[in-house]
C-alpha positions as CSV (number, residue, x, y, z in Angstrom):
1,X,111.7,51.1,100.2
2,X,112.4,54.8,101.1
3,X,111.8,54.1,104.8
4,X,114.1,51.1,104.8
5,X,116.9,53.3,103.4
6,X,116.0,55.9,106.0
7,X,116.3,53.3,108.8
8,X,119.8,52.3,107.5
9,X,120.9,55.9,107.2
10,X,119.6,56.5,110.7
11,X,121.8,53.7,112.1
12,X,124.8,55.3,110.3
13,X,124.0,58.7,111.8
14,X,123.7,57.2,115.2
15,X,127.1,55.6,114.9
16,X,128.6,58.8,113.5
17,X,127.3,60.9,116.3
18,X,128.2,58.5,119.1
19,X,131.4,57.0,117.6
20,X,132.8,59.8,115.5
21,X,131.6,62.6,117.7
22,X,132.6,60.9,120.9
23,X,136.1,60.1,119.5
24,X,136.5,63.7,118.3
25,X,135.4,65.2,121.7
26,X,137.8,62.9,123.6
27,X,140.7,63.8,121.4
28,X,139.9,67.6,121.6
29,X,139.5,67.6,125.3
30,X,142.5,65.4,125.9
31,X,144.8,67.5,123.7
32,X,143.5,70.8,125.0
33,X,144.5,69.7,128.5
34,X,148.0,68.7,127.4
35,X,150.9,71.1,127.8
36,X,151.9,71.9,125.0
37,X,148.9,70.7,122.9
38,X,149.5,68.6,119.8
39,X,148.1,70.8,117.1
40,X,148.0,68.0,114.5
41,X,145.7,65.9,116.8
42,X,143.5,68.9,117.5
43,X,143.1,69.6,113.8
44,X,142.2,66.0,113.2
45,X,139.6,66.1,116.0
46,X,138.1,69.3,114.6
47,X,138.0,67.7,111.1
48,X,136.1,64.7,112.6
49,X,133.7,67.1,114.3
50,X,133.1,68.9,111.0
51,X,132.5,65.6,109.3
52,X,129.9,64.5,111.9
53,X,128.3,68.0,111.6
54,X,128.1,67.6,107.8
55,X,126.4,64.2,108.2
56,X,124.1,65.7,110.8
57,X,123.2,68.7,108.6
58,X,122.6,66.6,105.5
59,X,120.3,64.3,107.2
60,X,118.4,67.1,109.0
61,X,118.0,69.3,106.0
62,X,117.8,66.6,103.3
63,X,114.6,65.2,101.9
64,X,114.9,61.6,102.8
65,X,112.8,59.4,105.0
66,X,112.1,60.9,108.5
67,X,113.4,57.6,109.9
68,X,116.9,58.8,109.2
69,X,116.5,61.4,111.9
70,X,114.0,59.5,114.1
71,X,116.3,56.6,114.9
72,X,119.3,58.6,116.2
73,X,117.0,61.0,118.0
74,X,115.3,58.3,119.9
75,X,118.6,56.6,120.8
76,X,120.1,59.8,122.0
77,X,117.0,61.0,123.9
78,X,116.4,57.6,125.4
79,X,120.0,57.4,126.7
80,X,119.6,60.9,128.1
81,X,116.4,59.9,129.9
82,X,118.1,56.8,131.3
83,X,120.9,59.0,132.5
84,X,118.5,61.4,134.2
85,X,116.7,58.5,135.9
86,X,119.6,56.2,136.8
87,X,123.0,57.7,136.2
88,X,125.0,54.5,137.0
89,X,123.0,52.4,134.6
90,X,123.4,54.9,131.7
91,X,127.2,55.2,132.3
92,X,127.5,51.4,132.5
93,X,126.5,51.2,128.9
94,X,129.8,52.8,127.9
95,X,132.6,50.4,127.1
96,X,135.6,51.1,129.3
97,X,137.2,47.7,129.9
98,X,140.9,47.3,129.0
99,X,140.1,44.5,126.6
100,X,138.2,46.9,124.4
101,X,140.1,48.7,121.6
102,X,141.6,52.1,122.5
103,X,139.7,53.9,119.8
104,X,136.4,52.5,121.0
105,X,137.3,53.4,124.6
106,X,138.1,57.0,123.4
107,X,134.8,57.2,121.6
108,X,133.0,55.9,124.8
109,X,134.7,58.5,127.0
110,X,133.8,61.3,124.5
111,X,130.2,60.0,124.4
112,X,130.2,60.1,128.2
113,X,131.3,63.7,128.1
114,X,128.6,64.6,125.7
115,X,126.0,62.7,127.8
116,X,126.9,64.2,131.1
117,X,127.0,67.8,129.6
118,X,123.7,67.5,127.9
119,X,125.0,67.7,124.3
120,X,123.4,64.4,123.4
121,X,120.0,65.7,124.5
122,X,120.5,68.8,122.4
123,X,121.4,66.8,119.3
124,X,118.5,64.4,120.0
125,X,116.0,67.2,120.1
126,X,117.5,68.8,116.9
127,X,117.2,65.4,115.1
128,X,113.6,65.0,116.3
129,X,112.3,68.3,114.9
130,X,112.3,67.1,111.2
131,X,110.2,64.1,112.2
132,X,107.4,66.5,113.1
133,X,107.2,67.9,109.6
134,X,104.3,66.3,107.6
135,X,106.0,66.9,104.3
136,X,108.8,64.6,105.2
137,X,106.4,61.6,105.5
138,X,104.7,62.1,102.1
139,X,106.2,61.2,98.8
140,X,107.7,63.8,96.5
141,X,105.2,64.9,93.8
142,X,106.2,64.4,90.2
143,X,105.7,68.0,89.1
144,X,108.3,67.7,86.4
145,X,106.2,65.2,84.4
146,X,103.2,67.5,84.4
147,X,105.1,70.4,82.9
148,X,105.9,68.3,79.7
149,X,102.2,68.3,78.7
150,X,100.3,71.4,77.8
151,X,96.6,71.5,78.2
152,X,94.7,73.0,75.3
153,X,91.1,73.8,75.0
154,X,88.9,71.3,73.1
155,X,88.5,72.1,69.4
156,X,91.7,74.0,68.9
157,X,94.5,72.9,66.6
158,X,97.4,73.9,68.8
């Protein structure tokens, strides 16, 4: 059951990195190029980046199923490998048609920026490192239950 939860959390992390992170990058880059920049939009973009970073950090450092980091790392690294082998195919996966909602297009353009600059590869490797830790795959030991009982030598009254 723990690994099913980890799989679902991994899907959420993937959407957060690609969707939320992509949208925040697009907003920050677009507003930084504007003259004068809209400070409110920049603060919102930085807040979204901080939220994505918080989710990233909690999943990376937390003691949940390693699938929570394995799923997004494989998605990000696979997309980076496809980009390295066939740039046009990797970029064609990004929604850019006018019929798509503007927010999704912004997230796609930001994901494109992160893909072409190598940030997705960096995040993918950082998410893959916890998968290599053997302690993440084993169950947590119930040490608290053992502390309640005290072992006494045989024949003693206390």
